[in-house]
Residue, then its C-alpha position, 0 to 999 in steps of 0.5 A: m469447493k476448494t477454499r481460495f484464501p485472499c492474498l495476505a498482502l491485501s491486509t498488510a498493504l492496506l495498513g495506512a490511513t486513507p488516502l495513505a491506505m490506498a497509496q500503500s496498497f499499490e506497493s505490489v500486485q496480488l492476483r493469486n485469488t484467481p489463476p491466470g486465464a480465468d475471470g474472478g474478483s472480490l468485494g470487501l469492506v475494510a476498517v483501517s486505523t492509522p496515523e493521519y499522515l506519514g510521520g504523524d502522531q495523531r490517529k484516524t479510523q476509517v471504513f471504505p469498500n474494496v473491489s477488484y476483478q481479473w479478466a481471463n485475458g490478463w487485464f485487471a482493475g481494483l482499488d488495491n491493484g490499480v488498472g493494468y495488464n498481467f503478461s504472465k500465464n504462470p500462476a507463480l509469476h506475475y509481471g506487467l504494467r499498470l496505472t495507479a494513483d498517488m492520493g496526495r495529502q491535504s494540509g487539513d489532515s493535521t494541525a502539523l501540516r498547516g501552512m504546508g499546502d496540499v499535495d494533489a492526487k496524481p495518476e502514476l504509471g508503473g510496472f510490477v513483478t510478483y513471484a510466489t513459491a509453492d511453500g508460501l513465500a512471495f516476493t514482490g516489487s513495483v515501480r511507480w512514476g508520477s507522484g508529488q507536487s511536480s508529477n515526477g516523483t518515483v516510488v520503488d516498493l520491495g517486499v517479501g511475504y509468507s503465508v501458512a495454513l494453521a488449519p483448514q479455515w485459518r491462515l497466518g501471513a507475514k510481510l516485510g516491505t520497504t519503499l525507496v523514493d527519489r528526491q522529488y517525492m521526498q521533497s513533496y511529502f517531507g521537504v519544506d521550501v521557502q514558501q512553506a517555511a514562511r507560512s508554517g514557521y518550519a525551517l527550510y528542509t531539503p531531503d535527499a532521495g532514499l528510504r521512505d519507510t520499512r514495514l512489518g505486518l502480520s495478518l490472520t484470515y478466517a474462512i467463513n465459507p469457501r468464498t467469504f473471509v475475515t482478516a485481521a492485521v497489524s503492522g509497525s513501520t519506521l521512517g528512513d532518515g530523510a523522512k524522520n528528520s523532516p520538521i513535519a515528522r512528529s513520530s518516526n515509528a507508527n503502528a496500524a490495524v486492519l479488519a477486512l471482510t472479503y467475498a470472492f466470486 
């Protein structure tokens, strides 16, 4: 049986704290484990160590399951891809629509968020496109709408990745990604309105739309057998000006680590 390495974007996309991990995993759709027109999926367990929230300087480590499945008719569902439909039958090009979730943020996640109130979880509608070349390059893009306090925030994710076999059982991957957001999203996660200022003691802050953050990740995957894989990944990220100038931003730079066990079926 030929070894089908899980997409390296699984590990780099999950480089964020839960629920941040789940939110960042929606930055792209990865369906390359199973070719179009075939059924297949994966089960896994993921350990993640990251900041408590975007801009936070305290860390948390959590372990959670990951499951995904693709049907031959184009539908897919999973904790890393959301629920959607892939219109393409081309193994190198995927594009479609999907439903994901903005997992929100709890004020209890950090002492720095006291008085800021919760950002409730919201469903997001969006589209995606992924193009993978034969030499290991992959270009990804997605847009999601529905996040933030007023359920009208827009998030655009762009990325480029590279994957190369080091040996029959080893694969190295790298990914560079960036996220652009509108004013509604930025205000929900980095802004401080009048009520929040009164409760928290922070100064009023109204950020503009723009760059939320940029991320660079590296991952190494070992195939225990043709269906079972272990992936270790690390990443570094930096906030854009609108985010890092927020009163709640304790650090403009962050690093994260992931260890994942995946079984493909």
